[in-house]
mmJSON file of the N, C-alpha and C atoms, coordinates in Angstrom:
{"data_MODEL":{"atom_site":{
"group_PDB":["ATOM","ATOM","ATOM","ATOM","ATOM","ATOM","ATOM","ATOM","ATOM","ATOM","ATOM","ATOM","ATOM","ATOM","ATOM","ATOM","ATOM","ATOM","ATOM","ATOM","ATOM","ATOM","ATOM","ATOM","ATOM","ATOM","ATOM","ATOM","ATOM","ATOM","ATOM","ATOM","ATOM","ATOM","ATOM","ATOM","ATOM","ATOM","ATOM","ATOM","ATOM","ATOM","ATOM","ATOM","ATOM","ATOM","ATOM","ATOM","ATOM","ATOM","ATOM","ATOM","ATOM","ATOM","ATOM","ATOM","ATOM","ATOM","ATOM","ATOM","ATOM","ATOM","ATOM","ATOM","ATOM","ATOM","ATOM","ATOM","ATOM","ATOM","ATOM","ATOM","ATOM","ATOM","ATOM","ATOM","ATOM","ATOM","ATOM","ATOM","ATOM","ATOM","ATOM","ATOM","ATOM","ATOM","ATOM","ATOM","ATOM","ATOM","ATOM","ATOM","ATOM","ATOM","ATOM","ATOM","ATOM","ATOM","ATOM","ATOM","ATOM","ATOM","ATOM","ATOM","ATOM","ATOM","ATOM","ATOM","ATOM","ATOM","ATOM","ATOM","ATOM","ATOM","ATOM","ATOM","ATOM","ATOM","ATOM","ATOM","ATOM","ATOM","ATOM","ATOM","ATOM","ATOM","ATOM","ATOM","ATOM","ATOM","ATOM","ATOM","ATOM","ATOM","ATOM","ATOM","ATOM","ATOM","ATOM","ATOM","ATOM","ATOM","ATOM","ATOM","ATOM","ATOM","ATOM","ATOM","ATOM","ATOM","ATOM","ATOM","ATOM","ATOM","ATOM","ATOM","ATOM","ATOM","ATOM","ATOM","ATOM","ATOM","ATOM","ATOM","ATOM","ATOM","ATOM","ATOM","ATOM","ATOM","ATOM","ATOM","ATOM","ATOM","ATOM","ATOM","ATOM","ATOM","ATOM","ATOM","ATOM","ATOM","ATOM","ATOM","ATOM","ATOM","ATOM","ATOM","ATOM","ATOM","ATOM","ATOM","ATOM","ATOM","ATOM","ATOM","ATOM","ATOM","ATOM","ATOM","ATOM","ATOM","ATOM","ATOM","ATOM","ATOM","ATOM","ATOM","ATOM","ATOM","ATOM","ATOM","ATOM","ATOM","ATOM","ATOM","ATOM","ATOM","ATOM","ATOM","ATOM","ATOM","ATOM","ATOM","ATOM","ATOM","ATOM","ATOM"],
"id":[1,2,3,4,5,6,7,8,9,10,11,12,13,14,15,16,17,18,19,20,21,22,23,24,25,26,27,28,29,30,31,32,33,34,35,36,37,38,39,40,41,42,43,44,45,46,47,48,49,50,51,52,53,54,55,56,57,58,59,60,61,62,63,64,65,66,67,68,69,70,71,72,73,74,75,76,77,78,79,80,81,82,83,84,85,86,87,88,89,90,91,92,93,94,95,96,97,98,99,100,101,102,103,104,105,106,107,108,109,110,111,112,113,114,115,116,117,118,119,120,121,122,123,124,125,126,127,128,129,130,131,132,133,134,135,136,137,138,139,140,141,142,143,144,145,146,147,148,149,150,151,152,153,154,155,156,157,158,159,160,161,162,163,164,165,166,167,168,169,170,171,172,173,174,175,176,177,178,179,180,181,182,183,184,185,186,187,188,189,190,191,192,193,194,195,196,197,198,199,200,201,202,203,204,205,206,207,208,209,210,211,212,213,214,215,216,217,218,219,220,221,222,223,224,225,226,227,228],
"type_symbol":["N","C","C","N","C","C","N","C","C","N","C","C","N","C","C","N","C","C","N","C","C","N","C","C","N","C","C","N","C","C","N","C","C","N","C","C","N","C","C","N","C","C","N","C","C","N","C","C","N","C","C","N","C","C","N","C","C","N","C","C","N","C","C","N","C","C","N","C","C","N","C","C","N","C","C","N","C","C","N","C","C","N","C","C","N","C","C","N","C","C","N","C","C","N","C","C","N","C","C","N","C","C","N","C","C","N","C","C","N","C","C","N","C","C","N","C","C","N","C","C","N","C","C","N","C","C","N","C","C","N","C","C","N","C","C","N","C","C","N","C","C","N","C","C","N","C","C","N","C","C","N","C","C","N","C","C","N","C","C","N","C","C","N","C","C","N","C","C","N","C","C","N","C","C","N","C","C","N","C","C","N","C","C","N","C","C","N","C","C","N","C","C","N","C","C","N","C","C","N","C","C","N","C","C","N","C","C","N","C","C","N","C","C","N","C","C","N","C","C","N","C","C","N","C","C","N","C","C"],
"label_atom_id":["N","CA","C","N","CA","C","N","CA","C","N","CA","C","N","CA","C","N","CA","C","N","CA","C","N","CA","C","N","CA","C","N","CA","C","N","CA","C","N","CA","C","N","CA","C","N","CA","C","N","CA","C","N","CA","C","N","CA","C","N","CA","C","N","CA","C","N","CA","C","N","CA","C","N","CA","C","N","CA","C","N","CA","C","N","CA","C","N","CA","C","N","CA","C","N","CA","C","N","CA","C","N","CA","C","N","CA","C","N","CA","C","N","CA","C","N","CA","C","N","CA","C","N","CA","C","N","CA","C","N","CA","C","N","CA","C","N","CA","C","N","CA","C","N","CA","C","N","CA","C","N","CA","C","N","CA","C","N","CA","C","N","CA","C","N","CA","C","N","CA","C","N","CA","C","N","CA","C","N","CA","C","N","CA","C","N","CA","C","N","CA","C","N","CA","C","N","CA","C","N","CA","C","N","CA","C","N","CA","C","N","CA","C","N","CA","C","N","CA","C","N","CA","C","N","CA","C","N","CA","C","N","CA","C","N","CA","C","N","CA","C","N","CA","C","N","CA","C","N","CA","C","N","CA","C","N","CA","C","N","CA","C","N","CA","C"],
"label_alt_id":[null,null,null,null,null,null,null,null,null,null,null,null,null,null,null,null,null,null,null,null,null,null,null,null,null,null,null,null,null,null,null,null,null,null,null,null,null,null,null,null,null,null,null,null,null,null,null,null,null,null,null,null,null,null,null,null,null,null,null,null,null,null,null,null,null,null,null,null,null,null,null,null,null,null,null,null,null,null,null,null,null,null,null,null,null,null,null,null,null,null,null,null,null,null,null,null,null,null,null,null,null,null,null,null,null,null,null,null,null,null,null,null,null,null,null,null,null,null,null,null,null,null,null,null,null,null,null,null,null,null,null,null,null,null,null,null,null,null,null,null,null,null,null,null,null,null,null,null,null,null,null,null,null,null,null,null,null,null,null,null,null,null,null,null,null,null,null,null,null,null,null,null,null,null,null,null,null,null,null,null,null,null,null,null,null,null,null,null,null,null,null,null,null,null,null,null,null,null,null,null,null,null,null,null,null,null,null,null,null,null,null,null,null,null,null,null,null,null,null,null,null,null,null,null,null,null,null,null],
"label_comp_id":["MET","MET","MET","ARG","ARG","ARG","LEU","LEU","LEU","VAL","VAL","VAL","ALA","ALA","ALA","SER","SER","SER","GLU","GLU","GLU","GLN","GLN","GLN","PHE","PHE","PHE","HIS","HIS","HIS","GLU","GLU","GLU","SER","SER","SER","LEU","LEU","LEU","ILE","ILE","ILE","GLY","GLY","GLY","GLN","GLN","GLN","TYR","TYR","TYR","ARG","ARG","ARG","ASP","ASP","ASP","LEU","LEU","LEU","ILE","ILE","ILE","HIS","HIS","HIS","GLU","GLU","GLU","ALA","ALA","ALA","VAL","VAL","VAL","LEU","LEU","LEU","GLU","GLU","GLU","SER","SER","SER","GLU","GLU","GLU","SER","SER","SER","ASP","ASP","ASP","HIS","HIS","HIS","LYS","LYS","LYS","THR","THR","THR","ARG","ARG","ARG","VAL","VAL","VAL","ASN","ASN","ASN","ILE","ILE","ILE","GLY","GLY","GLY","LYS","LYS","LYS","LEU","LEU","LEU","ASN","ASN","ASN","ALA","ALA","ALA","LYS","LYS","LYS","LEU","LEU","LEU","GLN","GLN","GLN","VAL","VAL","VAL","ILE","ILE","ILE","LEU","LEU","LEU","LYS","LYS","LYS","ALA","ALA","ALA","ALA","ALA","ALA","ALA","ALA","ALA","TYR","TYR","TYR","ASP","ASP","ASP","GLY","GLY","GLY","LEU","LEU","LEU","PRO","PRO","PRO","GLU","GLU","GLU","ASN","ASN","ASN","VAL","VAL","VAL","VAL","VAL","VAL","ASN","ASN","ASN","GLU","GLU","GLU","LEU","LEU","LEU","ILE","ILE","ILE","ASP","ASP","ASP","ASN","ASN","ASN","ALA","ALA","ALA","ILE","ILE","ILE","PRO","PRO","PRO","ALA","ALA","ALA","THR","THR","THR","LYS","LYS","LYS","ALA","ALA","ALA","ALA","ALA","ALA"],
"label_asym_id":["A","A","A","A","A","A","A","A","A","A","A","A","A","A","A","A","A","A","A","A","A","A","A","A","A","A","A","A","A","A","A","A","A","A","A","A","A","A","A","A","A","A","A","A","A","A","A","A","A","A","A","A","A","A","A","A","A","A","A","A","A","A","A","A","A","A","A","A","A","A","A","A","A","A","A","A","A","A","A","A","A","A","A","A","A","A","A","A","A","A","A","A","A","A","A","A","A","A","A","A","A","A","A","A","A","A","A","A","A","A","A","A","A","A","A","A","A","A","A","A","A","A","A","A","A","A","A","A","A","A","A","A","A","A","A","A","A","A","A","A","A","A","A","A","A","A","A","A","A","A","A","A","A","A","A","A","A","A","A","A","A","A","A","A","A","A","A","A","A","A","A","A","A","A","A","A","A","A","A","A","A","A","A","A","A","A","A","A","A","A","A","A","A","A","A","A","A","A","A","A","A","A","A","A","A","A","A","A","A","A","A","A","A","A","A","A","A","A","A","A","A","A","A","A","A","A","A","A"],
"label_entity_id":["1","1","1","1","1","1","1","1","1","1","1","1","1","1","1","1","1","1","1","1","1","1","1","1","1","1","1","1","1","1","1","1","1","1","1","1","1","1","1","1","1","1","1","1","1","1","1","1","1","1","1","1","1","1","1","1","1","1","1","1","1","1","1","1","1","1","1","1","1","1","1","1","1","1","1","1","1","1","1","1","1","1","1","1","1","1","1","1","1","1","1","1","1","1","1","1","1","1","1","1","1","1","1","1","1","1","1","1","1","1","1","1","1","1","1","1","1","1","1","1","1","1","1","1","1","1","1","1","1","1","1","1","1","1","1","1","1","1","1","1","1","1","1","1","1","1","1","1","1","1","1","1","1","1","1","1","1","1","1","1","1","1","1","1","1","1","1","1","1","1","1","1","1","1","1","1","1","1","1","1","1","1","1","1","1","1","1","1","1","1","1","1","1","1","1","1","1","1","1","1","1","1","1","1","1","1","1","1","1","1","1","1","1","1","1","1","1","1","1","1","1","1","1","1","1","1","1","1"],
"label_seq_id":[1,1,1,2,2,2,3,3,3,4,4,4,5,5,5,6,6,6,7,7,7,8,8,8,9,9,9,10,10,10,11,11,11,12,12,12,13,13,13,14,14,14,15,15,15,16,16,16,17,17,17,18,18,18,19,19,19,20,20,20,21,21,21,22,22,22,23,23,23,24,24,24,25,25,25,26,26,26,27,27,27,28,28,28,29,29,29,30,30,30,31,31,31,32,32,32,33,33,33,34,34,34,35,35,35,36,36,36,37,37,37,38,38,38,39,39,39,40,40,40,41,41,41,42,42,42,43,43,43,44,44,44,45,45,45,46,46,46,47,47,47,48,48,48,49,49,49,50,50,50,51,51,51,52,52,52,53,53,53,54,54,54,55,55,55,56,56,56,57,57,57,58,58,58,59,59,59,60,60,60,61,61,61,62,62,62,63,63,63,64,64,64,65,65,65,66,66,66,67,67,67,68,68,68,69,69,69,70,70,70,71,71,71,72,72,72,73,73,73,74,74,74,75,75,75,76,76,76],
"pdbx_PDB_ins_code":[null,null,null,null,null,null,null,null,null,null,null,null,null,null,null,null,null,null,null,null,null,null,null,null,null,null,null,null,null,null,null,null,null,null,null,null,null,null,null,null,null,null,null,null,null,null,null,null,null,null,null,null,null,null,null,null,null,null,null,null,null,null,null,null,null,null,null,null,null,null,null,null,null,null,null,null,null,null,null,null,null,null,null,null,null,null,null,null,null,null,null,null,null,null,null,null,null,null,null,null,null,null,null,null,null,null,null,null,null,null,null,null,null,null,null,null,null,null,null,null,null,null,null,null,null,null,null,null,null,null,null,null,null,null,null,null,null,null,null,null,null,null,null,null,null,null,null,null,null,null,null,null,null,null,null,null,null,null,null,null,null,null,null,null,null,null,null,null,null,null,null,null,null,null,null,null,null,null,null,null,null,null,null,null,null,null,null,null,null,null,null,null,null,null,null,null,null,null,null,null,null,null,null,null,null,null,null,null,null,null,null,null,null,null,null,null,null,null,null,null,null,null,null,null,null,null,null,null],
"Cartn_x":[-72.915,-72.783,-74.022,-74.184,-74.924,-76.759,-76.811,-77.759,-78.297,-77.042,-77.471,-77.998,-76.909,-77.432,-78.437,-79.231,-80.368,-81.35,-81.441,-82.765,-82.177,-81.188,-81.461,-82.083,-81.806,-83.049,-84.23,-84.34,-85.732,-86.438,-85.781,-86.742,-86.671,-85.38,-85.53,-86.569,-86.889,-88.419,-89.637,-89.344,-90.9,-90.612,-90.078,-89.852,-90.417,-90.224,-89.983,-91.428,-92.249,-93.377,-94.687,-94.358,-94.675,-95.125,-94.0,-93.809,-94.918,-94.39,-96.046,-97.034,-97.688,-98.754,-99.425,-98.204,-99.181,-99.204,-98.273,-98.299,-100.081,-100.068,-101.924,-102.513,-102.531,-103.745,-103.916,-102.66,-102.704,-103.594,-103.073,-103.076,-104.822,-105.525,-106.997,-107.583,-107.475,-107.95,-108.517,-109.344,-110.093,-109.324,-109.774,-108.617,-108.657,-109.874,-110.213,-109.669,-108.924,-108.629,-110.024,-111.39,-111.917,-112.943,-112.434,-113.081,-111.247,-112.033,-110.968,-111.698,-111.3,-111.995,-111.462,-112.461,-112.121,-111.54,-112.232,-112.243,-110.837,-110.492,-108.775,-108.03,-108.249,-107.031,-107.323,-108.151,-108.145,-107.07,-107.397,-106.9,-105.086,-104.552,-103.641,-102.852,-103.955,-103.009,-103.296,-104.373,-104.15,-102.603,-102.339,-100.761,-99.957,-99.751,-98.601,-98.513,-99.964,-100.151,-98.856,-99.109,-98.741,-97.01,-97.027,-95.297,-94.625,-95.478,-94.973,-94.714,-95.515,-95.677,-94.532,-94.213,-92.872,-91.541,-91.723,-90.825,-90.188,-90.631,-91.104,-91.197,-91.942,-92.465,-93.816,-93.677,-95.451,-96.305,-97.428,-98.917,-99.486,-98.62,-99.175,-98.143,-97.562,-96.694,-97.215,-97.663,-97.833,-99.486,-100.616,-101.688,-101.454,-100.098,-100.208,-99.388,-99.205,-98.747,-100.039,-100.696,-101.834,-103.007,-103.107,-103.825,-103.06,-101.908,-101.541,-101.713,-101.443,-101.768,-102.919,-103.766,-105.314,-106.082,-106.916,-106.994,-108.381,-108.584,-109.67,-110.9,-111.707,-112.967,-113.649,-114.741,-115.403,-116.704,-117.225,-118.646,-119.813,-120.667,-121.734,-122.487],
"Cartn_y":[-16.408,-18.245,-18.495,-17.952,-18.518,-18.64,-17.039,-17.104,-18.007,-18.205,-19.286,-20.827,-20.996,-21.995,-22.437,-21.071,-21.152,-21.29,-20.74,-20.908,-22.089,-22.729,-24.072,-24.687,-24.921,-25.887,-25.462,-23.969,-23.982,-24.393,-24.113,-24.873,-26.651,-26.781,-28.669,-29.279,-28.307,-28.56,-27.807,-27.448,-27.13,-28.304,-28.759,-29.741,-31.559,-31.724,-32.62,-32.032,-31.3,-30.823,-30.929,-30.89,-30.712,-32.209,-33.563,-34.529,-35.57,-35.126,-35.424,-35.079,-33.958,-34.117,-34.276,-34.936,-36.039,-36.931,-37.331,-38.4,-38.819,-37.516,-37.959,-37.927,-37.434,-37.363,-38.329,-38.994,-40.562,-41.671,-41.476,-42.46,-42.074,-41.153,-41.039,-40.797,-41.406,-42.274,-43.472,-43.592,-44.956,-45.234,-47.099,-48.144,-47.529,-46.721,-46.589,-45.378,-44.071,-43.054,-41.836,-42.457,-41.555,-40.384,-40.797,-40.121,-40.104,-39.23,-38.673,-38.999,-39.813,-39.62,-38.459,-37.189,-36.003,-36.145,-36.579,-37.108,-37.422,-38.824,-39.21,-38.102,-37.768,-36.912,-35.409,-34.92,-33.442,-34.202,-35.307,-35.6,-35.854,-36.171,-36.124,-34.782,-34.014,-32.475,-31.604,-32.116,-31.301,-31.978,-33.175,-33.536,-32.679,-33.093,-32.188,-30.803,-29.822,-28.541,-28.733,-29.133,-28.895,-29.466,-30.67,-30.524,-29.39,-29.204,-27.813,-26.525,-26.483,-25.206,-25.397,-26.55,-27.527,-26.991,-27.51,-26.774,-25.434,-24.729,-23.297,-22.803,-24.165,-23.714,-22.602,-21.815,-20.699,-21.392,-21.165,-21.971,-21.16,-20.167,-19.881,-20.627,-21.138,-21.764,-23.067,-23.804,-25.171,-25.042,-23.794,-24.005,-23.872,-23.128,-23.514,-24.173,-25.388,-26.645,-27.401,-27.679,-28.043,-27.485,-26.477,-25.649,-26.47,-26.956,-26.976,-28.207,-29.36,-30.541,-31.457,-30.57,-31.195,-31.399,-32.03,-32.118,-31.029,-30.447,-29.68,-30.393,-29.825,-30.627,-30.181,-30.042,-29.474,-29.35,-28.255,-27.678,-28.224,-28.822,-29.228,-27.78],
"Cartn_z":[27.169,27.14,27.713,29.326,29.917,29.712,28.815,27.911,27.182,26.092,25.115,26.092,26.81,27.626,27.949,28.976,29.178,28.455,27.141,26.142,25.74,25.387,24.526,26.216,27.068,28.248,27.735,27.843,27.693,26.554,25.477,24.205,24.523,24.985,25.415,26.11,27.42,27.757,27.624,26.578,25.662,24.695,24.016,23.308,24.299,24.946,26.228,26.298,26.497,27.216,26.131,24.845,23.024,23.455,23.772,23.383,24.451,25.347,26.505,26.381,26.016,25.358,24.47,23.167,22.016,22.3,23.553,23.789,24.938,25.549,26.342,25.533,24.29,23.221,22.244,22.051,21.588,22.551,24.055,24.446,25.23,24.978,25.733,24.04,22.597,21.685,21.79,20.568,20.945,19.853,19.717,19.135,17.907,17.309,15.95,15.604,16.838,16.754,15.878,16.274,15.706,16.646,18.168,19.44,20.152,20.96,22.536,23.454,24.468,25.407,26.574,26.194,27.134,27.998,29.261,30.387,30.959,30.064,30.554,30.136,28.647,28.351,29.276,29.824,30.912,32.081,32.558,33.439,33.156,32.301,31.664,31.561,30.546,30.835,32.274,32.885,34.651,35.291,34.72,35.509,34.887,33.315,32.327,32.983,32.994,33.87,34.895,36.092,37.169,37.568,36.498,36.199,35.892,34.945,33.927,34.947,35.567,36.795,37.145,38.221,39.073,38.454,36.753,35.879,35.743,35.932,35.47,34.007,33.495,32.397,32.335,31.876,31.909,31.188,31.997,32.139,30.678,29.655,28.438,27.668,27.859,27.055,26.809,27.687,27.849,27.454,27.264,26.946,24.906,24.798,23.522,22.929,23.37,23.54,23.061,23.585,24.261,22.979,22.689,21.221,20.361,20.103,19.11,19.058,19.698,19.875,19.51,20.179,20.27,18.852,18.26,16.759,16.55,16.186,15.704,15.208,15.599,15.257,14.202,13.498,12.416,13.168,13.225,13.94,12.708,12.445,12.032,11.362],
"occupancy":[1.0,1.0,1.0,1.0,1.0,1.0,1.0,1.0,1.0,1.0,1.0,1.0,1.0,1.0,1.0,1.0,1.0,1.0,1.0,1.0,1.0,1.0,1.0,1.0,1.0,1.0,1.0,1.0,1.0,1.0,1.0,1.0,1.0,1.0,1.0,1.0,1.0,1.0,1.0,1.0,1.0,1.0,1.0,1.0,1.0,1.0,1.0,1.0,1.0,1.0,1.0,1.0,1.0,1.0,1.0,1.0,1.0,1.0,1.0,1.0,1.0,1.0,1.0,1.0,1.0,1.0,1.0,1.0,1.0,1.0,1.0,1.0,1.0,1.0,1.0,1.0,1.0,1.0,1.0,1.0,1.0,1.0,1.0,1.0,1.0,1.0,1.0,1.0,1.0,1.0,1.0,1.0,1.0,1.0,1.0,1.0,1.0,1.0,1.0,1.0,1.0,1.0,1.0,1.0,1.0,1.0,1.0,1.0,1.0,1.0,1.0,1.0,1.0,1.0,1.0,1.0,1.0,1.0,1.0,1.0,1.0,1.0,1.0,1.0,1.0,1.0,1.0,1.0,1.0,1.0,1.0,1.0,1.0,1.0,1.0,1.0,1.0,1.0,1.0,1.0,1.0,1.0,1.0,1.0,1.0,1.0,1.0,1.0,1.0,1.0,1.0,1.0,1.0,1.0,1.0,1.0,1.0,1.0,1.0,1.0,1.0,1.0,1.0,1.0,1.0,1.0,1.0,1.0,1.0,1.0,1.0,1.0,1.0,1.0,1.0,1.0,1.0,1.0,1.0,1.0,1.0,1.0,1.0,1.0,1.0,1.0,1.0,1.0,1.0,1.0,1.0,1.0,1.0,1.0,1.0,1.0,1.0,1.0,1.0,1.0,1.0,1.0,1.0,1.0,1.0,1.0,1.0,1.0,1.0,1.0,1.0,1.0,1.0,1.0,1.0,1.0,1.0,1.0,1.0,1.0,1.0,1.0,1.0,1.0,1.0,1.0,1.0,1.0],
"B_iso_or_equiv":[0.0,0.0,0.0,0.0,0.0,0.0,0.0,0.0,0.0,0.0,0.0,0.0,0.0,0.0,0.0,0.0,0.0,0.0,0.0,0.0,0.0,0.0,0.0,0.0,0.0,0.0,0.0,0.0,0.0,0.0,0.0,0.0,0.0,0.0,0.0,0.0,0.0,0.0,0.0,0.0,0.0,0.0,0.0,0.0,0.0,0.0,0.0,0.0,0.0,0.0,0.0,0.0,0.0,0.0,0.0,0.0,0.0,0.0,0.0,0.0,0.0,0.0,0.0,0.0,0.0,0.0,0.0,0.0,0.0,0.0,0.0,0.0,0.0,0.0,0.0,0.0,0.0,0.0,0.0,0.0,0.0,0.0,0.0,0.0,0.0,0.0,0.0,0.0,0.0,0.0,0.0,0.0,0.0,0.0,0.0,0.0,0.0,0.0,0.0,0.0,0.0,0.0,0.0,0.0,0.0,0.0,0.0,0.0,0.0,0.0,0.0,0.0,0.0,0.0,0.0,0.0,0.0,0.0,0.0,0.0,0.0,0.0,0.0,0.0,0.0,0.0,0.0,0.0,0.0,0.0,0.0,0.0,0.0,0.0,0.0,0.0,0.0,0.0,0.0,0.0,0.0,0.0,0.0,0.0,0.0,0.0,0.0,0.0,0.0,0.0,0.0,0.0,0.0,0.0,0.0,0.0,0.0,0.0,0.0,0.0,0.0,0.0,0.0,0.0,0.0,0.0,0.0,0.0,0.0,0.0,0.0,0.0,0.0,0.0,0.0,0.0,0.0,0.0,0.0,0.0,0.0,0.0,0.0,0.0,0.0,0.0,0.0,0.0,0.0,0.0,0.0,0.0,0.0,0.0,0.0,0.0,0.0,0.0,0.0,0.0,0.0,0.0,0.0,0.0,0.0,0.0,0.0,0.0,0.0,0.0,0.0,0.0,0.0,0.0,0.0,0.0,0.0,0.0,0.0,0.0,0.0,0.0,0.0,0.0,0.0,0.0,0.0,0.0],
"pdbx_formal_charge":[null,null,null,null,null,null,null,null,null,null,null,null,null,null,null,null,null,null,null,null,null,null,null,null,null,null,null,null,null,null,null,null,null,null,null,null,null,null,null,null,null,null,null,null,null,null,null,null,null,null,null,null,null,null,null,null,null,null,null,null,null,null,null,null,null,null,null,null,null,null,null,null,null,null,null,null,null,null,null,null,null,null,null,null,null,null,null,null,null,null,null,null,null,null,null,null,null,null,null,null,null,null,null,null,null,null,null,null,null,null,null,null,null,null,null,null,null,null,null,null,null,null,null,null,null,null,null,null,null,null,null,null,null,null,null,null,null,null,null,null,null,null,null,null,null,null,null,null,null,null,null,null,null,null,null,null,null,null,null,null,null,null,null,null,null,null,null,null,null,null,null,null,null,null,null,null,null,null,null,null,null,null,null,null,null,null,null,null,null,null,null,null,null,null,null,null,null,null,null,null,null,null,null,null,null,null,null,null,null,null,null,null,null,null,null,null,null,null,null,null,null,null,null,null,null,null,null,null],
"auth_seq_id":[1,1,1,2,2,2,3,3,3,4,4,4,5,5,5,6,6,6,7,7,7,8,8,8,9,9,9,10,10,10,11,11,11,12,12,12,13,13,13,14,14,14,15,15,15,16,16,16,17,17,17,18,18,18,19,19,19,20,20,20,21,21,21,22,22,22,23,23,23,24,24,24,25,25,25,26,26,26,27,27,27,28,28,28,29,29,29,30,30,30,31,31,31,32,32,32,33,33,33,34,34,34,35,35,35,36,36,36,37,37,37,38,38,38,39,39,39,40,40,40,41,41,41,42,42,42,43,43,43,44,44,44,45,45,45,46,46,46,47,47,47,48,48,48,49,49,49,50,50,50,51,51,51,52,52,52,53,53,53,54,54,54,55,55,55,56,56,56,57,57,57,58,58,58,59,59,59,60,60,60,61,61,61,62,62,62,63,63,63,64,64,64,65,65,65,66,66,66,67,67,67,68,68,68,69,69,69,70,70,70,71,71,71,72,72,72,73,73,73,74,74,74,75,75,75,76,76,76],
"auth_comp_id":["MET","MET","MET","ARG","ARG","ARG","LEU","LEU","LEU","VAL","VAL","VAL","ALA","ALA","ALA","SER","SER","SER","GLU","GLU","GLU","GLN","GLN","GLN","PHE","PHE","PHE","HIS","HIS","HIS","GLU","GLU","GLU","SER","SER","SER","LEU","LEU","LEU","ILE","ILE","ILE","GLY","GLY","GLY","GLN","GLN","GLN","TYR","TYR","TYR","ARG","ARG","ARG","ASP","ASP","ASP","LEU","LEU","LEU","ILE","ILE","ILE","HIS","HIS","HIS","GLU","GLU","GLU","ALA","ALA","ALA","VAL","VAL","VAL","LEU","LEU","LEU","GLU","GLU","GLU","SER","SER","SER","GLU","GLU","GLU","SER","SER","SER","ASP","ASP","ASP","HIS","HIS","HIS","LYS","LYS","LYS","THR","THR","THR","ARG","ARG","ARG","VAL","VAL","VAL","ASN","ASN","ASN","ILE","ILE","ILE","GLY","GLY","GLY","LYS","LYS","LYS","LEU","LEU","LEU","ASN","ASN","ASN","ALA","ALA","ALA","LYS","LYS","LYS","LEU","LEU","LEU","GLN","GLN","GLN","VAL","VAL","VAL","ILE","ILE","ILE","LEU","LEU","LEU","LYS","LYS","LYS","ALA","ALA","ALA","ALA","ALA","ALA","ALA","ALA","ALA","TYR","TYR","TYR","ASP","ASP","ASP","GLY","GLY","GLY","LEU","LEU","LEU","PRO","PRO","PRO","GLU","GLU","GLU","ASN","ASN","ASN","VAL","VAL","VAL","VAL","VAL","VAL","ASN","ASN","ASN","GLU","GLU","GLU","LEU","LEU","LEU","ILE","ILE","ILE","ASP","ASP","ASP","ASN","ASN","ASN","ALA","ALA","ALA","ILE","ILE","ILE","PRO","PRO","PRO","ALA","ALA","ALA","THR","THR","THR","LYS","LYS","LYS","ALA","ALA","ALA","ALA","ALA","ALA"],
"auth_asym_id":["A","A","A","A","A","A","A","A","A","A","A","A","A","A","A","A","A","A","A","A","A","A","A","A","A","A","A","A","A","A","A","A","A","A","A","A","A","A","A","A","A","A","A","A","A","A","A","A","A","A","A","A","A","A","A","A","A","A","A","A","A","A","A","A","A","A","A","A","A","A","A","A","A","A","A","A","A","A","A","A","A","A","A","A","A","A","A","A","A","A","A","A","A","A","A","A","A","A","A","A","A","A","A","A","A","A","A","A","A","A","A","A","A","A","A","A","A","A","A","A","A","A","A","A","A","A","A","A","A","A","A","A","A","A","A","A","A","A","A","A","A","A","A","A","A","A","A","A","A","A","A","A","A","A","A","A","A","A","A","A","A","A","A","A","A","A","A","A","A","A","A","A","A","A","A","A","A","A","A","A","A","A","A","A","A","A","A","A","A","A","A","A","A","A","A","A","A","A","A","A","A","A","A","A","A","A","A","A","A","A","A","A","A","A","A","A","A","A","A","A","A","A","A","A","A","A","A","A"],
"auth_atom_id":["N","CA","C","N","CA","C","N","CA","C","N","CA","C","N","CA","C","N","CA","C","N","CA","C","N","CA","C","N","CA","C","N","CA","C","N","CA","C","N","CA","C","N","CA","C","N","CA","C","N","CA","C","N","CA","C","N","CA","C","N","CA","C","N","CA","C","N","CA","C","N","CA","C","N","CA","C","N","CA","C","N","CA","C","N","CA","C","N","CA","C","N","CA","C","N","CA","C","N","CA","C","N","CA","C","N","CA","C","N","CA","C","N","CA","C","N","CA","C","N","CA","C","N","CA","C","N","CA","C","N","CA","C","N","CA","C","N","CA","C","N","CA","C","N","CA","C","N","CA","C","N","CA","C","N","CA","C","N","CA","C","N","CA","C","N","CA","C","N","CA","C","N","CA","C","N","CA","C","N","CA","C","N","CA","C","N","CA","C","N","CA","C","N","CA","C","N","CA","C","N","CA","C","N","CA","C","N","CA","C","N","CA","C","N","CA","C","N","CA","C","N","CA","C","N","CA","C","N","CA","C","N","CA","C","N","CA","C","N","CA","C","N","CA","C","N","CA","C","N","CA","C","N","CA","C","N","CA","C","N","CA","C","N","CA","C"],
"pdbx_PDB_model_num":[1,1,1,1,1,1,1,1,1,1,1,1,1,1,1,1,1,1,1,1,1,1,1,1,1,1,1,1,1,1,1,1,1,1,1,1,1,1,1,1,1,1,1,1,1,1,1,1,1,1,1,1,1,1,1,1,1,1,1,1,1,1,1,1,1,1,1,1,1,1,1,1,1,1,1,1,1,1,1,1,1,1,1,1,1,1,1,1,1,1,1,1,1,1,1,1,1,1,1,1,1,1,1,1,1,1,1,1,1,1,1,1,1,1,1,1,1,1,1,1,1,1,1,1,1,1,1,1,1,1,1,1,1,1,1,1,1,1,1,1,1,1,1,1,1,1,1,1,1,1,1,1,1,1,1,1,1,1,1,1,1,1,1,1,1,1,1,1,1,1,1,1,1,1,1,1,1,1,1,1,1,1,1,1,1,1,1,1,1,1,1,1,1,1,1,1,1,1,1,1,1,1,1,1,1,1,1,1,1,1,1,1,1,1,1,1,1,1,1,1,1,1,1,1,1,1,1,1]
}}}
């Protein structure tokens, strides 16, 4: 029973950080959503990484969430 509750808490925590990262990306986009202010996004992600570490969420999990949330750019 305790393991199930722990897994549910972990999944809930991941969901919360997924939402925070998505919000950070949206807040860092330009008005026309054609560009991302990398400095602003980086600052927000650093805060999120520190909070996740405090909450006990492994850095590799947060990095995967970030990789999934950041729009890919096309190389010319």
